[in-house]
DOPAVEX-762329 format. One line per 4 residues: number of its first residue (from 1); their letters; for each residue x, y negated, z of C-alpha. Coordinates in Angstrom, 1 decimal, always signed. Last residue first. Layout:
<pts>
NUM	A	X:Y:Z ~ ...;
</pts>
This chain:
<pts>
386	XXXX	+50.8:-188.3:-50.3 ~ +52.7:-191.9:-50.7 ~ +49.9:-194.2:-49.8 ~ +48.0:-192.1:-47.3;
382	XXXX	+51.4:-191.6:-45.4 ~ +52.1:-195.4:-45.7 ~ +48.5:-196.4:-44.2 ~ +49.0:-193.7:-41.4;
378	XXXX	+52.1:-195.2:-40.6 ~ +50.6:-198.7:-40.7 ~ +49.0:-198.0:-37.4 ~ +52.2:-198.9:-35.5;
374	XXXX	+51.8:-202.6:-35.6 ~ +55.2:-203.7:-34.6 ~ +56.3:-205.1:-37.8 ~ +53.1:-207.1:-38.1;
370	XXXX	+50.8:-206.3:-40.9 ~ +51.0:-208.5:-44.1 ~ +49.4:-211.7:-45.6 ~ +48.4:-213.6:-42.1;
366	XXXX	+49.8:-217.1:-42.2 ~ +48.1:-218.3:-45.6 ~ +45.4:-215.8:-44.8 ~ +44.9:-212.3:-46.0;
362	XXXX	+41.1:-211.1:-45.0 ~ +41.4:-207.0:-45.0 ~ +45.2:-206.9:-44.3 ~ +45.4:-203.0:-44.8;
358	XXXX	+44.9:-203.7:-48.6 ~ +48.4:-205.0:-48.8 ~ +49.9:-202.1:-47.2 ~ +47.9:-200.0:-49.3;
354	XXXX	+49.3:-201.7:-52.6 ~ +52.9:-201.8:-51.5 ~ +52.9:-197.8:-50.5 ~ +51.4:-197.1:-54.0;
350	XXXX	+53.8:-198.8:-55.7 ~ +56.9:-197.1:-53.8 ~ +55.2:-193.7:-54.4 ~ +54.7:-194.3:-58.2;
346	XXXX	+58.1:-195.4:-58.5 ~ +59.3:-191.8:-56.7 ~ +60.7:-191.1:-53.6 ~ +62.8:-187.7:-53.8;
342	XXXX	+63.3:-184.3:-52.2 ~ +60.1:-184.5:-50.3 ~ +60.0:-181.9:-47.2 ~ +56.8:-182.5:-46.1;
338	XXXX	+57.6:-183.5:-42.4 ~ +60.9:-185.3:-43.5 ~ +59.0:-187.3:-46.5 ~ +56.3:-188.3:-43.9;
334	XXXX	+58.9:-189.5:-41.2 ~ +61.1:-191.0:-43.7 ~ +58.2:-193.1:-45.5 ~ +56.9:-194.3:-41.8;
330	XXXX	+60.4:-195.0:-40.9 ~ +61.2:-197.1:-44.1 ~ +57.8:-199.2:-44.4 ~ +56.9:-201.9:-42.0;
326	XXXX	+60.8:-201.8:-41.0 ~ +61.0:-203.6:-44.1 ~ +60.7:-206.9:-42.7 ~ +59.0:-210.0:-44.8;
322	XXXX	+58.0:-212.3:-41.6 ~ +54.7:-213.8:-42.5 ~ +54.2:-216.7:-39.8 ~ +57.8:-217.9:-38.1;
318	XXXX	+59.6:-216.6:-35.0 ~ +60.1:-213.1:-36.5 ~ +62.4:-214.3:-39.2 ~ +62.9:-212.8:-42.7;
314	XXXX	+61.0:-215.7:-44.1 ~ +57.5:-215.8:-45.8 ~ +55.7:-219.2:-47.5 ~ +52.8:-220.0:-48.6;
310	XXXX	+51.1:-223.1:-50.3 ~ +54.2:-225.1:-50.9 ~ +53.1:-228.7:-51.0 ~ +56.5:-230.4:-50.4;
306	XXXX	+55.5:-230.9:-46.7 ~ +54.8:-227.2:-46.4 ~ +58.4:-226.6:-47.9 ~ +59.6:-228.5:-45.0;
302	XXXX	+58.0:-227.1:-42.3 ~ +58.9:-223.4:-43.4 ~ +62.2:-224.4:-43.2 ~ +64.3:-224.3:-46.7;
298	XXXX	+66.9:-222.0:-47.5 ~ +66.2:-220.0:-44.2 ~ +68.4:-220.1:-41.4 ~ +69.0:-217.0:-39.5;
294	XXXX	+69.2:-215.3:-41.9 ~ +68.3:-216.6:-45.6 ~ +65.3:-215.2:-46.8 ~ +63.1:-218.1:-48.1;
290	XXXX	+60.4:-216.6:-50.0 ~ +58.6:-219.3:-51.5 ~ +54.6:-219.1:-53.2 ~ +53.6:-222.3:-55.1;
286	XXXX	+50.3:-223.6:-54.9 ~ +50.4:-225.5:-58.2 ~ +53.4:-225.1:-60.2 ~ +57.0:-225.7:-59.0;
282	XXXX	+58.4:-229.2:-59.2 ~ +57.3:-230.4:-55.8 ~ +59.6:-227.3:-54.5 ~ +62.7:-228.4:-56.3;
278	XXXX	+62.1:-232.0:-54.9 ~ +61.7:-230.5:-51.1 ~ +65.0:-228.6:-51.4 ~ +66.2:-225.1:-51.7;
274	XXXX	+69.7:-224.8:-50.6 ~ +69.1:-225.4:-47.0 ~ +70.7:-222.2:-45.9 ~ +72.3:-219.7:-48.1;
270	XXXX	+71.4:-216.8:-50.4 ~ +68.2:-214.5:-50.3 ~ +65.9:-215.9:-52.6 ~ +62.6:-215.3:-54.0;
266	XXXX	+60.2:-218.2:-55.5 ~ +56.8:-217.8:-56.9 ~ +54.8:-219.7:-59.1 ~ +57.3:-221.4:-61.2;
262	XXXX	+56.9:-224.7:-63.1 ~ +60.4:-226.1:-62.4 ~ +62.3:-223.3:-60.8 ~ +65.0:-222.9:-63.6;
258	XXXX	+66.0:-226.5:-63.9 ~ +66.9:-226.7:-60.4 ~ +68.5:-223.3:-60.5 ~ +70.8:-224.3:-63.6;
254	XXXX	+69.7:-223.4:-66.9 ~ +72.0:-222.1:-69.7 ~ +70.2:-222.3:-72.8 ~ +69.7:-219.0:-74.5;
250	XXXX	+71.5:-218.5:-77.6 ~ +70.8:-220.0:-81.2 ~ +74.5:-221.9:-80.8 ~ +73.0:-224.8:-82.2;
246	XXXX	+69.4:-225.2:-81.3 ~ +69.7:-223.8:-77.9 ~ +67.3:-221.1:-77.4 ~ +64.8:-221.4:-74.6;
242	XXXX	+64.6:-218.0:-73.2 ~ +61.2:-215.8:-73.6 ~ +63.0:-212.4:-72.2 ~ +64.1:-214.1:-68.9;
238	XXXX	+64.3:-210.8:-67.5 ~ +64.2:-206.9:-68.7 ~ +67.3:-206.4:-70.4 ~ +69.1:-208.9:-68.4;
234	XXXX	+68.2:-207.2:-65.1 ~ +70.6:-204.1:-65.9 ~ +73.3:-206.4:-67.4 ~ +73.1:-208.5:-64.0;
230	XXXX	+73.8:-204.9:-61.9 ~ +76.5:-204.1:-64.2 ~ +78.3:-207.3:-64.1 ~ +77.8:-210.2:-66.5;
226	XXXX	+80.1:-213.1:-66.7 ~ +79.2:-214.6:-69.9 ~ +75.8:-214.2:-71.2 ~ +75.2:-211.8:-73.9;
222	XXXX	+71.7:-211.0:-72.6 ~ +70.0:-213.6:-70.0 ~ +71.0:-214.5:-66.4 ~ +70.3:-218.5:-65.5;
218	XXXX	+72.9:-220.2:-64.2 ~ +76.1:-219.9:-62.1 ~ +75.3:-218.7:-58.4 ~ +73.0:-216.3:-60.0;
214	XXXX	+69.5:-217.0:-61.4 ~ +66.9:-214.5:-62.5 ~ +63.7:-215.4:-64.5 ~ +60.5:-213.2:-64.4;
210	XXXX	+57.5:-213.4:-66.7 ~ +56.2:-209.9:-66.7 ~ +54.6:-208.9:-63.6 ~ +52.9:-205.6:-64.8;
206	XXXX	+53.1:-203.8:-61.3 ~ +56.4:-201.9:-62.9 ~ +57.9:-205.2:-63.8 ~ +57.5:-205.9:-60.0;
202	XXXX	+59.2:-203.1:-58.9 ~ +62.2:-203.9:-61.2 ~ +62.5:-207.4:-60.2 ~ +61.9:-206.2:-56.5;
198	XXXX	+64.8:-203.7:-56.8 ~ +67.1:-206.2:-58.5 ~ +66.5:-208.5:-55.5 ~ +67.1:-205.8:-53.2;
194	XXXX	+70.6:-205.2:-54.9 ~ +71.8:-209.0:-54.7 ~ +71.3:-211.1:-57.9 ~ +71.2:-214.7:-56.1;
190	XXXX	+67.9:-216.1:-57.2 ~ +64.5:-214.9:-58.2 ~ +62.2:-216.9:-60.0 ~ +58.8:-215.7:-60.9;
186	XXXX	+55.6:-216.9:-63.1 ~ +52.6:-215.4:-62.5 ~ +49.9:-215.0:-65.6 ~ +49.6:-211.0:-65.4;
182	XXXX	+49.7:-211.0:-61.9 ~ +46.7:-213.0:-61.9 ~ +46.0:-216.3:-59.9 ~ +43.8:-217.2:-56.9;
178	XXXX	+45.9:-218.7:-54.7 ~ +44.8:-216.6:-51.8 ~ +44.4:-213.2:-53.7 ~ +47.7:-214.0:-55.3;
174	XXXX	+49.4:-214.0:-51.9 ~ +48.0:-210.5:-51.3 ~ +49.7:-209.0:-53.9 ~ +52.8:-210.9:-53.7;
170	XXXX	+53.3:-209.7:-49.8 ~ +52.5:-206.2:-50.9 ~ +55.4:-206.5:-53.6 ~ +58.0:-208.0:-50.9;
166	XXXX	+57.3:-205.1:-48.8 ~ +57.9:-202.4:-51.3 ~ +61.1:-204.2:-52.5 ~ +62.7:-204.6:-49.3;
162	XXXX	+62.1:-201.0:-48.6 ~ +63.8:-199.9:-52.2 ~ +66.8:-202.3:-52.6 ~ +68.4:-202.7:-49.2;
158	XXXX	+68.0:-199.4:-47.8 ~ +69.8:-197.5:-50.8 ~ +68.1:-193.9:-50.7 ~ +69.5:-190.5:-50.8;
154	XXXX	+67.6:-187.3:-50.5 ~ +69.1:-184.0:-50.0 ~ +70.8:-181.7:-52.4 ~ +73.8:-183.4:-53.3;
150	XXXX	+75.5:-184.5:-56.9 ~ +72.9:-186.1:-58.7 ~ +71.4:-188.3:-56.0 ~ +74.8:-189.1:-54.9;
146	XXXX	+75.8:-190.3:-58.3 ~ +72.7:-192.6:-58.6 ~ +73.2:-194.1:-54.9 ~ +76.9:-194.8:-55.5;
142	XXXX	+76.7:-196.1:-58.9 ~ +73.8:-198.6:-58.0 ~ +75.7:-199.6:-54.6 ~ +78.7:-200.8:-56.6;
138	XXXX	+76.7:-203.3:-58.7 ~ +76.2:-204.6:-55.7 ~ +77.5:-204.7:-52.3 ~ +76.7:-201.8:-50.1;
134	XXXX	+74.2:-202.8:-47.1 ~ +72.8:-199.7:-45.8 ~ +72.7:-196.4:-47.4 ~ +70.2:-193.8:-46.1;
130	XXXX	+71.4:-190.1:-46.4 ~ +68.8:-187.8:-45.5 ~ +68.5:-184.2:-44.1 ~ +71.9:-184.3:-42.6;
126	XXXX	+74.6:-182.6:-41.2 ~ +75.5:-180.6:-44.4 ~ +76.0:-184.4:-46.1 ~ +79.3:-184.8:-44.0;
122	XXXX	+81.6:-184.1:-47.0 ~ +78.9:-185.6:-49.6 ~ +79.1:-189.0:-47.7 ~ +83.1:-189.0:-47.8;
118	XXXX	+83.4:-188.0:-51.4 ~ +81.1:-190.7:-52.3 ~ +82.3:-193.5:-50.1 ~ +86.0:-192.6:-51.4;
114	XXXX	+85.2:-193.0:-55.0 ~ +83.6:-196.0:-54.5 ~ +86.2:-198.0:-52.5 ~ +85.0:-199.8:-49.9;
110	XXXX	+86.7:-198.3:-47.0 ~ +86.3:-198.0:-43.3 ~ +83.1:-196.6:-43.1 ~ +80.3:-197.4:-40.4;
106	XXXX	+78.2:-194.5:-39.6 ~ +75.1:-195.2:-37.4 ~ +73.3:-191.8:-36.6 ~ +69.6:-191.6:-36.9;
102	XXXX	+67.3:-188.9:-35.1 ~ +63.6:-189.5:-36.2 ~ +60.6:-190.4:-33.8 ~ +58.8:-192.5:-36.2;
98	XXXX	+58.6:-195.8:-35.0 ~ +61.1:-196.0:-32.1 ~ +63.5:-193.2:-33.2 ~ +63.6:-195.0:-36.6;
94	XXXX	+64.0:-198.4:-35.3 ~ +67.0:-197.3:-32.8 ~ +68.8:-196.1:-35.8 ~ +68.3:-199.4:-37.2;
90	XXXX	+69.6:-201.1:-34.0 ~ +72.7:-199.2:-33.8 ~ +73.4:-200.0:-37.7 ~ +73.1:-203.8:-36.8;
86	XXXX	+75.4:-203.7:-34.1 ~ +77.8:-201.8:-35.8 ~ +78.6:-204.4:-38.6 ~ +81.1:-206.2:-36.6;
82	XXXX	+83.1:-202.9:-36.4 ~ +83.0:-202.4:-40.0 ~ +84.5:-205.8:-40.6 ~ +82.8:-208.4:-42.5;
78	XXXX	+81.6:-208.9:-46.1 ~ +78.5:-211.1:-46.3 ~ +77.1:-212.6:-43.3 ~ +73.7:-213.4:-44.4;
74	XXXX	+72.9:-209.6:-45.2 ~ +75.9:-207.5:-44.7 ~ +77.2:-207.1:-48.4 ~ +80.6:-205.0:-48.2;
70	XXXX	+79.9:-203.5:-44.8 ~ +80.7:-200.0:-46.2 ~ +77.5:-198.4:-44.8 ~ +75.8:-195.1:-43.7;
66	XXXX	+72.6:-194.6:-41.9 ~ +72.7:-191.0:-41.6 ~ +69.2:-189.4:-41.0 ~ +68.3:-186.4:-38.7;
62	XXXX	+64.9:-184.5:-38.2 ~ +65.2:-180.8:-40.0 ~ +69.1:-181.2:-39.8 ~ +68.9:-180.9:-36.1;
58	XXXX	+69.3:-177.2:-36.4 ~ +67.3:-173.8:-36.7 ~ +64.6:-174.2:-38.7 ~ +66.0:-176.5:-41.0;
54	XXXX	+69.4:-174.8:-41.3 ~ +67.0:-171.9:-42.5 ~ +67.7:-173.2:-45.8 ~ +71.0:-171.9:-46.3;
50	XXXX	+69.8:-168.2:-46.5 ~ +72.1:-165.5:-45.2 ~ +74.5:-167.4:-43.7 ~ +71.6:-169.5:-42.1;
46	XXXX	+70.5:-166.3:-40.5 ~ +74.4:-165.3:-39.3 ~ +74.6:-169.1:-37.5 ~ +70.9:-168.4:-36.1;
42	XXXX	+72.5:-165.3:-34.2 ~ +75.7:-166.5:-33.4 ~ +74.2:-168.9:-30.7 ~ +74.5:-165.4:-28.8;
38	XXXX	+77.9:-165.2:-27.6 ~ +78.4:-168.3:-26.6 ~ +76.2:-170.9:-26.9 ~ +72.3:-171.3:-26.4;
34	XXXX	+71.6:-167.8:-25.0 ~ +74.8:-167.0:-23.3 ~ +74.5:-170.7:-21.3 ~ +70.9:-169.9:-20.4;
30	XXXX	+71.8:-166.4:-19.3 ~ +74.4:-167.8:-17.2 ~ +71.8:-170.0:-15.6 ~ +71.0:-173.9:-15.6;
26	XXXX	+71.6:-175.0:-18.9 ~ +68.6:-177.1:-19.6 ~ +67.1:-177.6:-23.2 ~ +66.1:-180.4:-25.0;
22	XXXX	+69.3:-182.2:-24.9 ~ +70.4:-185.8:-25.2 ~ +72.3:-187.9:-27.3 ~ +72.8:-191.6:-26.6;
18	XXXX	+72.0:-194.8:-28.3 ~ +72.3:-198.2:-26.5 ~ +75.7:-197.9:-24.7 ~ +76.0:-201.8:-25.1;
14	XXXX	+72.8:-202.6:-23.8 ~ +73.7:-205.4:-21.7 ~ +76.2:-206.7:-23.9 ~ +73.5:-206.5:-26.7;
10	XXXX	+70.7:-208.2:-24.7 ~ +73.5:-210.9:-23.4 ~ +74.8:-211.6:-27.0 ~ +71.2:-211.8:-28.3;
6	XXXX	+70.2:-214.4:-25.3 ~ +73.2:-216.6:-26.4 ~ +72.2:-216.7:-30.0 ~ +68.3:-217.0:-29.4;
2	XX	+69.0:-220.3:-27.3 ~ +65.5:-220.6:-26.2;
</pts>
């Protein structure tokens, strides 16, 4: 099947794919006067007396804003806002399809941090939750942190936290298959995007200590040149056992091909074909590969298998072990909306990952975590975070 062409046909056919529908029929004058003028003043007055009553009388009770500045569109990079709208639309459809949550796609025509924060604060009264989407690092960290402090509704950066939860669940079950302990696991994470910083933090909370992170240049470590904010964050807890250069007494600048040697787990989302079979062969026994570039991964699963990779995950649905954060975000949102939870904590994220992993009773190399279409996962996530 020519997936590219078929996808174009689908999106063109469903161009008007999201609509607004009313739960109330306007058939008589009384209907109109009760719903709109003049008696719509009744809920307005109640909310004016008590702001929290907005949740009782309006759409805010079940509404999420999915907001992006299109600066870090996964696998496509920095593209025009209009070009990112199809993904935003389908993200909102996933909210509705899986968790019956109203979500609105909002693509901003700015990448200025202060303008983004100001715009989101100005539209926040309509929404119960702000879901930030594909905002480049390190700006995404400041934007999320500022909005969390300055708004009285939950704010979450999609690319960081939901992906990290699913990735940790995947790792937990992979370790059951290769019979390795988390305390001994050697991890390499390449391409320091927002998601991978969140993954590294969550692995650390799960007591996976030996993590090396590599950007487009070389390994990340304290006092290295060309460190932005996100790289400075991870330099505090990754590559802590760096090998020192005898002359400079600084960490040796390893390239990727050197950093991957004897590593157990490889996590990457960057570009097609950048991981070679020789690199996989240089890893530890029974290596685990996360090849997340889309649509073409860093190494095709069959090639990785030829190089003795034991377990492989991609972001593609046509290969086994699709790592898709749709497994968690609709259900966490639904539970949080229902229970008016103001924030998702690290403890909740860890619990969600463990419960998600345990849902697969007998994980195999080609069946590590549940299918993204398994709607029974909703109960699992609710149990995990409640």
